[in-house]
N, C-alpha and C positions, 0 to 999 in steps of 0.2 A: 553441582553446582549449588550449592548451600540451600536444599529443596527446594526452590524457581524451580516451575513448571518453566521450559526450554516452546519459545514461537519458535515456528520455520517458516525465513523467510519467502516472500510470494517469487519465484525467478522462472513460472512459465507462461506462457501469454495465453489468459482467455482463464485465468486462474479462480475459478464462483469464488466470490465474499458474501460476508453477509452484512447483508444490510441494517441501520439503523447502529451497527458496533462504528466504532475507532479502527481508522483505515491504519494498515498497518505496511511499514516502508518492506519496501521487498528490498531494498539492499540490506538492513541488518535486522529484521525480523521484527523491531521494539513497533510500541505504539506512538503514533503522530498524533496530533492536536486536531486530525482531517475525522468529524465525520460522516459517514454516511450515511445519510436517510434513502429508504425504499422510492422516491419520486428524482433522486438527482442522480444526471449526465454528466460530466465531466468529463470536457476531449480536450487530450495537447495540457491536461495542468500539469503547473511545474509541481510538482510533492517536495517539498525540505526538510526534511528530516535534523532537527534540534541536537538528536543525541550524536548519532555516527557525521554528522555536518557537513551531507552532501545531496545534491539534485538530481531528481531526478524525474522525468515528465511522464505523465500517465494517462489511460484514457478507462473510465468507468463507465459504461454501458450496460443499462438492466443490474445485476448483479457480477458482471464477466470483468477482471482488471487486466487492459494492456496497459505493459511497459513501451513506453514510446521509445524510447531512449538509448542506447547498448548503457550496457553495466561495465561500472570501470574495474 
């Protein structure tokens, strides 16, 4: 793909994410505009990806990402 490093979309429930980095869209695998800090807790957060134009409800507790809505 033109020398770009491929990002893998988070598909599994309970997937570990790195804190202090930008949140990756679980649907398309691209970086979103939401930055996750170590002390953050997100519960039922509507994550909108401006790249794939879709919304998914997620929860982040600790460094675990859980997808709340089914992927379309």
